[in-house]
N, C-alpha and C positions, 0 to 999 in steps of 0.2 A: 382109288383115290390118288390124286396128284400130291406127291410130296417130296421134299428134299430141294436142293438148289445145285444149280451146275452153271459154270462160266463157259461162254461161247464168244465168238467173234463174227459180225456180219461180214460176208464177202463183199469186194467192189460192186456187185450187182443188188446189193441188199438183201441177200439170201441168208437166212438163219437155219442152222441145223437144229432140229427139235429132238431132246433126249429120246432114245428109243423106248424108254419105259413110259413115256408120255405119248409118244405116237402110237403105241399099242392101245391105248384107251380113247384115242379121238376119231377113229373111223377114217372115211375116205375124205371127208371135208369137215371143217370146224369153222368158228367164226373167232376173230380177233376185234376186240372194241378198245377205244380209249377208257381208261379207268382212272381211279383215285390216285393220289400221290404221284402223278405224272408216270403211271406204270400203265401197260397194255395187259388186258385179261384175254386169255385164250380158252376157249370152252368147246366141248362136243356139242353137236346140234341139239341133243336133248336138253341140256342145259341152257343153251341159247333160246330154244322155244320157251322154257319156263320164264327166263328173264324178259324175253319179248312180252309175254302174257302179263308179267308184273309191270313193265313200262307201259302197256296198253291201259293198265287198270289205274294208273296215276291220275289224280284229278286235274283236269285240264283247266280249271279255274285257278289253280295256284301256279304263280310265275316260276317257282323252283322247281315244280314237278315238270312243267313245260321245258324248261332250260335243261333239266337232267335228261329227260327223254331225247330232245333234239341232239345234244351233245353225243350221247351214247350211239343213238341210231344213225347220226351222220357220219360218225367215225367207224361204223362197223363194216368189217370185210370178211367175206367168206373166203376161206383159205383151202388150198390143196397142197399136199406134198409133191415135190418131184420125185425122181427115181432114187435120189441120195437122201431123202427124207428132210429136205429143206423147204422152207416157205419163204416166199418174199414178204418183207416188211415194207408196205408202201411208205411213200415219202411223208405224207400227213400223219401216219402213225409214228414214224421214226421222230419226226419234228416234234409232236407233242410229247413224246417219252423222252425227248432229249438223248436220243441213241446216236452215237457216231459210229463206232466200232465194237466197243467191249460191251457184251450183254451179260445179265444173269437171269437165268430162268428159274423161277422158284414155284413149288407147289402150293396150291391153295385150297386143298379139298377137293371140290367138284370141278376145279379148273387150275389154271396155272397162270402166272404173270410173267411178263417179260420186262425187264428194267434196264436202264443204262447202268453200268457197272458203278458209276460214281453216285448216281441217285440211290442205288440199293445200298451201297456202303453207308453213305449218310443216314439214310432211313434205319438201318439196323443198328448203327451206333446210337442213335436218339432213342430208339425202341428199347435197347439194352439199358441204357441209363435210367429209363423211366419204366422199366418192366414191372417192379413191384407195385406201383401205382396203378398201371395199367391192370395188372391182375386184381387189385383189390377192386376196382371199378366194375369188374365182371360179376361181382357178387350180385349186382342188381338183376343179371341175367340167369341167376341160378346155376352159376358155372362153378 
């Protein structure tokens, strides 16, 4: 399970060091996609294959389903580590996630997310302020 958070910096070539505890769960290659709240989602191939199946099962007759599928698949990138445990974050992914240099890598269960430090700070401040209401809303999901 991917959990925790750590701060990192992109180097001038756009390379990001992935925490060792995450690298050990990813295998030789993994997939990075554009995700919600202007974050990136990185996942092992097995999780990617499940997501790919879910995307392919979306109803093509629904405009929102087509848009979601296109957006995720068009921004998907298969990634591999270099010898130092770094991965290149491509320009289109960096642009979408509004990443300049400072990055926060956060665990998300079966995957992890890559955020710009500024976006992560704003997101966590907002979530902390509304955490009680968010938790109460989860009652509908038997949590």
